[in-house]
LOVEX-665489 format. One record per residue: residue number from 1; chain; x, y, z of N, C-alpha, C in turn. Coordinates in nm, 4 decimals. Layout:
BEGIN
+-----+--------+----------+----------+----------+----------+----------+----------+----------+----------+----------+
! num ! cadena !      n_u !      n_v !      n_w !     ca_u !     ca_v !     ca_w !      c_u !      c_v !      c_w !
+-----+--------+----------+----------+----------+----------+----------+----------+----------+----------+----------+
! NUM !      A !        X !        Y !        Z !        X !        Y !        Z !        X !        Y !        Z !
...
+-----+--------+----------+----------+----------+----------+----------+----------+----------+----------+----------+
END
This chain:
BEGIN
+-----+--------+----------+----------+----------+----------+----------+----------+----------+----------+----------+
! num ! cadena !      n_u !      n_v !      n_w !     ca_u !     ca_v !     ca_w !      c_u !      c_v !      c_w !
+-----+--------+----------+----------+----------+----------+----------+----------+----------+----------+----------+
!   1 !      A !   0.0841 !  -0.1174 !   0.0000 !   0.0000 !   0.0000 !   0.0000 !   0.0886 !   0.1237 !   0.0000 !
!   2 !      A !   0.0507 !   0.2199 !  -0.0778 !   0.1281 !   0.3421 !  -0.0952 !   0.1249 !   0.4308 !   0.0295 !
!   3 !      A !   0.2400 !   0.4863 !   0.0620 !   0.2499 !   0.5797 !   0.1733 !   0.1944 !   0.7150 !   0.1300 !
!   4 !      A !   0.1051 !   0.7747 !   0.2098 !   0.0484 !   0.9048 !   0.1721 !   0.1540 !   1.0150 !   0.1691 !
!   5 !      A !   0.1303 !   1.1131 !   0.0857 !   0.2196 !   1.2290 !   0.0786 !   0.2093 !   1.3091 !   0.2081 !
!   6 !      A !   0.3175 !   1.3747 !   0.2415 !   0.3172 !   1.4637 !   0.3568 !   0.3694 !   1.4026 !   0.4850 !
!   7 !      A !   0.3959 !   1.2733 !   0.4859 !   0.4491 !   1.2116 !   0.6069 !   0.6015 !   1.2233 !   0.6089 !
!   8 !      A !   0.6552 !   1.2365 !   0.7276 !   0.7994 !   1.2417 !   0.7464 !   0.8493 !   1.1022 !   0.7860 !
!   9 !      A !   0.9729 !   1.0915 !   0.8279 !   1.0369 !   0.9614 !   0.8523 !   0.9608 !   0.8737 !   0.9518 !
!  10 !      A !   0.9254 !   0.9278 !   1.0676 !   0.8571 !   0.8462 !   1.1679 !   0.7189 !   0.8039 !   1.1210 !
!  11 !      A !   0.6472 !   0.8949 !   1.0580 !   0.5148 !   0.8631 !   1.0058 !   0.5201 !   0.7577 !   0.8968 !
!  12 !      A !   0.6169 !   0.7715 !   0.8065 !   0.6327 !   0.6728 !   0.6993 !   0.6654 !   0.5358 !   0.7559 !
!  13 !      A !   0.7528 !   0.5327 !   0.8564 !   0.7910 !   0.4045 !   0.9169 !   0.6703 !   0.3377 !   0.9821 !
!  14 !      A !   0.5903 !   0.4148 !   1.0532 !   0.4710 !   0.3594 !   1.1175 !   0.3721 !   0.3096 !   1.0125 !
!  15 !      A !   0.3516 !   0.3877 !   0.9060 !   0.2610 !   0.3483 !   0.7984 !   0.3038 !   0.2144 !   0.7382 !
!  16 !      A !   0.4323 !   0.2041 !   0.7048 !   0.4835 !   0.0820 !   0.6425 !   0.4736 !  -0.0373 !   0.7362 !
!  17 !      A !   0.5005 !  -0.0137 !   0.8633 !   0.4954 !  -0.1230 !   0.9605 !   0.3531 !  -0.1777 !   0.9736 !
!  18 !      A !   0.2566 !  -0.0887 !   0.9855 !   0.1188 !  -0.1339 !   1.0065 !   0.0573 !  -0.1885 !   0.8784 !
!  19 !      A !   0.0768 !  -0.1200 !   0.7656 !   0.0183 !  -0.1705 !   0.6406 !   0.0892 !  -0.2970 !   0.5931 !
!  20 !      A !   0.2112 !  -0.3196 !   0.6391 !   0.2800 !  -0.4440 !   0.6074 !   0.2247 !  -0.5616 !   0.6862 !
!  21 !      A !   0.1645 !  -0.5325 !   0.7984 !   0.1110 !  -0.6361 !   0.8864 !  -0.0395 !  -0.6586 !   0.8662 !
!  22 !      A !  -0.1130 !  -0.5529 !   0.8341 !  -0.2585 !  -0.5591 !   0.8242 !  -0.3052 !  -0.5080 !   0.6877 !
!  23 !      A !  -0.4059 !  -0.5714 !   0.6317 !  -0.4646 !  -0.5286 !   0.5054 !  -0.5777 !  -0.4307 !   0.5360 !
!  24 !      A !  -0.5533 !  -0.3036 !   0.5116 !  -0.6504 !  -0.1993 !   0.5443 !  -0.7108 !  -0.1337 !   0.4204 !
!  25 !      A !  -0.6831 !  -0.1864 !   0.3029 !  -0.7270 !  -0.1217 !   0.1784 !  -0.8776 !  -0.1050 !   0.1681 !
!  26 !      A !  -0.9544 !  -0.1929 !   0.2280 !  -1.1003 !  -0.1843 !   0.2205 !  -1.1607 !  -0.1245 !   0.3479 !
!  27 !      A !  -1.0778 !  -0.0616 !   0.4293 !  -1.1246 !  -0.0050 !   0.5562 !  -1.0841 !   0.1426 !   0.5667 !
!  28 !      A !  -1.1585 !   0.2301 !   0.5009 !  -1.1209 !   0.3723 !   0.4993 !  -1.1193 !   0.4359 !   0.6379 !
!  29 !      A !  -1.2006 !   0.3875 !   0.7293 !  -1.2003 !   0.4435 !   0.8646 !  -1.0687 !   0.4137 !   0.9348 !
!  30 !      A !  -1.0209 !   0.2931 !   0.9219 !  -0.8917 !   0.2583 !   0.9823 !  -0.7763 !   0.3288 !   0.9105 !
!  31 !      A !  -0.7866 !   0.3443 !   0.7797 !  -0.6819 !   0.4154 !   0.7060 !  -0.6711 !   0.5600 !   0.7524 !
!  32 !      A !  -0.7835 !   0.6244 !   0.7773 !  -0.7802 !   0.7622 !   0.8264 !  -0.7200 !   0.7685 !   0.9657 !
!  33 !      A !  -0.7565 !   0.6744 !   1.0529 !  -0.6963 !   0.6704 !   1.1865 !  -0.5458 !   0.6482 !   1.1763 !
!  34 !      A !  -0.5056 !   0.5594 !   1.0861 !  -0.3629 !   0.5333 !   1.0675 !  -0.2912 !   0.6574 !   1.0169 !
!  35 !      A !  -0.3507 !   0.7273 !   0.9218 !  -0.2888 !   0.8492 !   0.8698 !  -0.2716 !   0.9523 !   0.9819 !
!  36 !      A !  -0.3739 !   0.9702 !   1.0633 !  -0.3644 !   1.0648 !   1.1752 !  -0.2591 !   1.0193 !   1.2765 !
!  37 !      A !  -0.2498 !   0.8895 !   1.2996 !  -0.1479 !   0.8362 !   1.3908 !  -0.0081 !   0.8624 !   1.3352 !
!  38 !      A !   0.0088 !   0.8469 !   1.2059 !   0.1388 !   0.8702 !   1.1430 !   0.1782 !   1.0178 !   1.1509 !
!  39 !      A !   0.0827 !   1.1067 !   1.1290 !   0.1113 !   1.2497 !   1.1416 !   0.1480 !   1.2834 !   1.2868 !
!  40 !      A !   0.0816 !   1.2183 !   1.3801 !   0.1122 !   1.2385 !   1.5218 !   0.2526 !   1.1881 !   1.5534 !
!  41 !      A !   0.2900 !   1.0742 !   1.4973 !   0.4254 !   1.0213 !   1.5178 !   0.5300 !   1.1197 !   1.4656 !
!  42 !      A !   0.5022 !   1.1826 !   1.3531 !   0.5930 !   1.2840 !   1.2998 !   0.6030 !   1.4047 !   1.3934 !
!  43 !      A !   0.4902 !   1.4455 !   1.4485 !   0.4911 !   1.5583 !   1.5422 !   0.5717 !   1.5260 !   1.6667 !
!  44 !      A !   0.5569 !   1.4046 !   1.7173 !   0.6320 !   1.3628 !   1.8354 !   0.7816 !   1.3691 !   1.8063 !
!  45 !      A !   0.8219 !   1.3207 !   1.6900 !   0.9637 !   1.3238 !   1.6533 !   1.0148 !   1.4673 !   1.6480 !
!  46 !      A !   0.9352 !   1.5571 !   1.5918 !   0.9749 !   1.6979 !   1.5833 !   0.9851 !   1.7614 !   1.7227 !
!  47 !      A !   0.8892 !   1.7310 !   1.8079 !   0.8925 !   1.7839 !   1.9451 !   1.0115 !   1.7277 !   2.0232 !
!  48 !      A !   1.0390 !   1.5993 !   2.0058 !   1.1536 !   1.5380 !   2.0735 !   1.2847 !   1.6036 !   2.0300 !
!  49 !      A !   1.2939 !   1.6323 !   1.9010 !   1.4142 !   1.6983 !   1.8485 !   1.4295 !   1.8382 !   1.9091 !
!  50 !      A !   1.3209 !   1.9119 !   1.9143 !   1.3248 !   2.0468 !   1.9729 !   1.3583 !   2.0402 !   2.1221 !
!  51 !      A !   1.3028 !   1.9421 !   2.1921 !   1.3297 !   1.9274 !   2.3353 !   1.4763 !   1.8920 !   2.3604 !
!  52 !      A !   1.5343 !   1.8124 !   2.2717 !   1.6741 !   1.7728 !   2.2870 !   1.7685 !   1.8915 !   2.2699 !
!  53 !      A !   1.7258 !   1.9910 !   2.1933 !   1.8099 !   2.1082 !   2.1680 !   1.7935 !   2.2174 !   2.2731 !
!  54 !      A !   1.6901 !   2.2063 !   2.3547 !   1.6617 !   2.3114 !   2.4528 !   1.6803 !   2.2629 !   2.5954 !
!  55 !      A !   1.6581 !   2.3529 !   2.6896 !   1.6713 !   2.3156 !   2.8305 !   1.5524 !   2.2316 !   2.8773 !
!  56 !      A !   1.5728 !   2.1575 !   2.9844 !   1.4674 !   2.0750 !   3.0424 !   1.3562 !   2.1616 !   3.1017 !
!  57 !      A !   1.3954 !   2.2736 !   3.1605 !   1.2969 !   2.3650 !   3.2185 !   1.3139 !   2.5042 !   3.1584 !
!  58 !      A !   1.2047 !   2.5797 !   3.1633 !   1.2043 !   2.7184 !   3.1174 !   1.1391 !   2.8027 !   3.2267 !
!  59 !      A !   1.1434 !   2.9320 !   3.2104 !   1.0836 !   3.0211 !   3.3084 !   0.9337 !   3.0345 !   3.2816 !
!  60 !      A !   0.8527 !   3.0125 !   3.3846 !   0.7081 !   3.0260 !   3.3726 !   0.6641 !   3.1709 !   3.3812 !
!  61 !      A !   0.5341 !   3.1931 !   3.3765 !   0.4785 !   3.3289 !   3.3750 !   0.5099 !   3.4074 !   3.5022 !
!  62 !      A !   0.5327 !   3.3398 !   3.6119 !   0.5657 !   3.4057 !   3.7382 !   0.7148 !   3.3930 !   3.7721 !
!  63 !      A !   0.7931 !   3.3519 !   3.6731 !   0.9365 !   3.3397 !   3.6930 !   0.9801 !   3.2052 !   3.7491 !
!  64 !      A !   0.8849 !   3.1180 !   3.7748 !   0.9174 !   2.9864 !   3.8318 !   0.9647 !   2.8913 !   3.7210 !
!  65 !      A !   1.0474 !   2.7931 !   3.7559 !   1.0888 !   2.6946 !   3.6555 !   0.9730 !   2.5987 !   3.6260 !
!  66 !      A !   0.9480 !   2.5783 !   3.4982 !   0.8466 !   2.4823 !   3.4542 !   0.9073 !   2.3939 !   3.3461 !
!  67 !      A !   0.8498 !   2.2765 !   3.3290 !   0.8995 !   2.1846 !   3.2276 !   0.8859 !   2.2484 !   3.0890 !
!  68 !      A !   0.9788 !   2.2179 !   3.0034 !   0.9776 !   2.2711 !   2.8672 !   0.8443 !   2.2402 !   2.7992 !
!  69 !      A !   0.7865 !   2.3358 !   2.7293 !   0.6618 !   2.3102 !   2.6566 !   0.6762 !   2.2001 !   2.5514 !
!  70 !      A !   0.7954 !   2.1825 !   2.4986 !   0.8178 !   2.0756 !   2.4005 !   0.7977 !   1.9389 !   2.4657 !
!  71 !      A !   0.8491 !   1.9244 !   2.5871 !   0.8361 !   1.7977 !   2.6592 !   0.6909 !   1.7732 !   2.6966 !
!  72 !      A !   0.6252 !   1.8765 !   2.7472 !   0.4850 !   1.8625 !   2.7866 !   0.3972 !   1.8266 !   2.6668 !
!  73 !      A !   0.4181 !   1.8924 !   2.5549 !   0.3356 !   1.8645 !   2.4368 !   0.3664 !   1.7268 !   2.3791 !
!  74 !      A !   0.4909 !   1.6846 !   2.3825 !   0.5251 !   1.5505 !   2.3342 !   0.4519 !   1.4451 !   2.4162 !
!  75 !      A !   0.4402 !   1.4673 !   2.5467 !   0.3679 !   1.3743 !   2.6341 !   0.2203 !   1.3668 !   2.5915 !
!  76 !      A !   0.1599 !   1.4806 !   2.5624 !   0.0200 !   1.4840 !   2.5170 !   0.0054 !   1.4104 !   2.3839 !
!  77 !      A !   0.0981 !   1.4354 !   2.2928 !   0.0916 !   1.3715 !   2.1614 !   0.1109 !   1.2203 !   2.1701 !
!  78 !      A !   0.1932 !   1.1741 !   2.2641 !   0.2101 !   1.0299 !   2.2836 !   0.0786 !   0.9670 !   2.3299 !
!  79 !      A !   0.0080 !   1.0369 !   2.4163 !  -0.1231 !   0.9881 !   2.4589 !  -0.2203 !   0.9808 !   2.3421 !
!  80 !      A !  -0.2187 !   1.0834 !   2.2573 !  -0.3047 !   1.0846 !   2.1389 !  -0.2689 !   0.9698 !   2.0456 !
!  81 !      A !  -0.1403 !   0.9456 !   2.0253 !  -0.0966 !   0.8358 !   1.9382 !  -0.1485 !   0.7023 !   1.9922 !
!  82 !      A !  -0.1381 !   0.6823 !   2.1219 !  -0.1881 !   0.5586 !   2.1827 !  -0.3388 !   0.5449 !   2.1613 !
!  83 !      A !  -0.4120 !   0.6540 !   2.1757 !  -0.5574 !   0.6503 !   2.1537 !  -0.5906 !   0.6166 !   2.0090 !
!  84 !      A !  -0.5230 !   0.6803 !   1.9158 !  -0.5501 !   0.6556 !   1.7743 !  -0.5222 !   0.5102 !   1.7377 !
!  85 !      A !  -0.4093 !   0.4585 !   1.7823 !  -0.3763 !   0.3193 !   1.7519 !  -0.4737 !   0.2245 !   1.8209 !
!  86 !      A !  -0.5141 !   0.2578 !   1.9421 !  -0.6118 !   0.1754 !   2.0132 !  -0.7468 !   0.1730 !   1.9431 !
!  87 !      A !  -0.7866 !   0.2863 !   1.8856 !  -0.9151 !   0.2943 !   1.8152 !  -0.9150 !   0.2130 !   1.6858 !
!  88 !      A !  -0.7963 !   0.1786 !   1.6377 !  -0.7905 !   0.0967 !   1.5169 !  -0.8352 !  -0.0463 !   1.5469 !
!  89 !      A !  -0.8332 !  -0.0846 !   1.6730 !  -0.8872 !  -0.2117 !   1.7199 !  -0.8324 !  -0.3311 !   1.6419 !
!  90 !      A !  -0.7033 !  -0.3482 !   1.6456 !  -0.6397 !  -0.4593 !   1.5737 !  -0.6710 !  -0.5941 !   1.6350 !
!  91 !      A !  -0.7125 !  -0.5974 !   1.7602 !  -0.7345 !  -0.7242 !   1.8284 !  -0.8414 !  -0.8095 !   1.7611 !
!  92 !      A !  -0.9412 !  -0.7473 !   1.6971 !  -1.0462 !  -0.8261 !   1.6327 !  -1.0095 !  -0.8719 !   1.4912 !
!  93 !      A !  -0.8892 !  -0.8424 !   1.4443 !  -0.8466 !  -0.8845 !   1.3109 !  -0.7696 !  -1.0161 !   1.3147 !
!  94 !      A !  -0.7522 !  -1.0745 !   1.4323 !  -0.6747 !  -1.1980 !   1.4466 !  -0.7558 !  -1.3239 !   1.4174 !
!  95 !      A !  -0.8744 !  -1.3105 !   1.3655 !  -0.9625 !  -1.4260 !   1.3431 !  -0.9155 !  -1.5109 !   1.2295 !
+-----+--------+----------+----------+----------+----------+----------+----------+----------+----------+----------+
END
């Protein structure tokens, strides 16, 4: 199955891994979830890269140290990725 345009390295890898394991060509709902999961994987990679280049903490609105927004957002995106992959419900395809 062809990899959609617009995906970066992590998204392409996830797409190839899942479409190599599961036949989703006749399941447009799962394909859309997979595409969104792949875009999320790309975002996580970008956030991780930005977090690696910056400090662990930054100054908050009151001058207090707070965790880097890159780290916080990557954590949120990881949760979203888990939800998207979970919604694909691969467990019922093992029949």
